[in-house]
N, C-alpha and C positions, 0 to 999 in steps of 0.2 A: 639454971641456964645450961650447965654442963650436961645434965641429964637429957635435955632436948637435943643438944648438938651431937652428943655421942650415941643417940638412939640408932642412927643408921649404921654406925660402926658395929654396934651390937648385933644388928640384923646380919651383916656380912659374916661376922664370927659364928653366929648360929648356923648360917647356911653352910659354911665350910665344915663345921662340926657334923652337920646332918649328912653331907655328902661323904665325908671320910668315914663316919660311923656305918653308913649303909654299904660303902665299898668294903670295909673290913668285915662286916657281918655277912656280906654276900660270898666271901671267901672262907671265913673261919667261924660261921655260925654254928650253934650247938646242934642243930638238926637240919635235915634236908629241907623241911618246910620253912624254917627260919631263914636259911640261905636263899631259897626261892622268893620269899617275901621281900627280903632285902634287895635282891636283884631287880624285882619288879618295881620297888619304890625308887631305886637308883635310876633305873631306865626311864621311869615316868618323870622324875625330877630333871634329868638331863634332856629329855625330849622337849618338855615344856620350856626349859631354859633356852634350848636351841631355837625353838620356834619364836620365842619372845626376843631374844638377843641376837640371833643369827649365829652362824658358825664361828665367827671371830669372838663372840661373846661367851663361848663355852669356857669352863675352867681349864686353865693351863694351855690353851691353844696358842695364845700369843707368845707364851714362854717357849713352847716347843718350836714355833715358827722362827723365833729369834735364834734359837740354837741351830736350827736347820740352815738359816741364812749364813751364820758364821762358818758352818762346816761346808756348805755347798759352794760358796763363792771364794774368790781370791782377790788380791789387790788390783790386778789388771782388769778382771771381768767380774764385778760384784753380781750376786744373785740374791733376789729378795723373795723369800719363800711366801710371804703374805701376798705379794702381787701375783706370784705363780698360782697360789690357791684361789685367789679371786678370779683370775683368768680361767682356770679350770672349771670353777663353778659357773662362770658366765657361759663358757662353751657348752657345758653339760645342760644347764637349766634355762639358759637364755637371759638376756638383759632385763626383761620385764619382771622376772621373779626377784631380782636383786635390788630393785628400787624400793 
């Protein structure tokens, strides 16, 4: 039973490993060809992930937006970076693309 339940956790761990490995190889690969191949693979993974999950579904985006919200606002006038990003995307691409 545990094998079936934890299957999806294993997928997430494997995806994080794949993204981190490609990021590392794109910077510190043994040869220029290896670095170029890792950059191409990382770009393809992030592009498809972004198309499937949207901007807010990309790795680390919500974490960075939370940090920006803490730094950008104050107690009297809070600022939400996620709402600001969504408004910017809606202004740039229109409401029909965001649905």
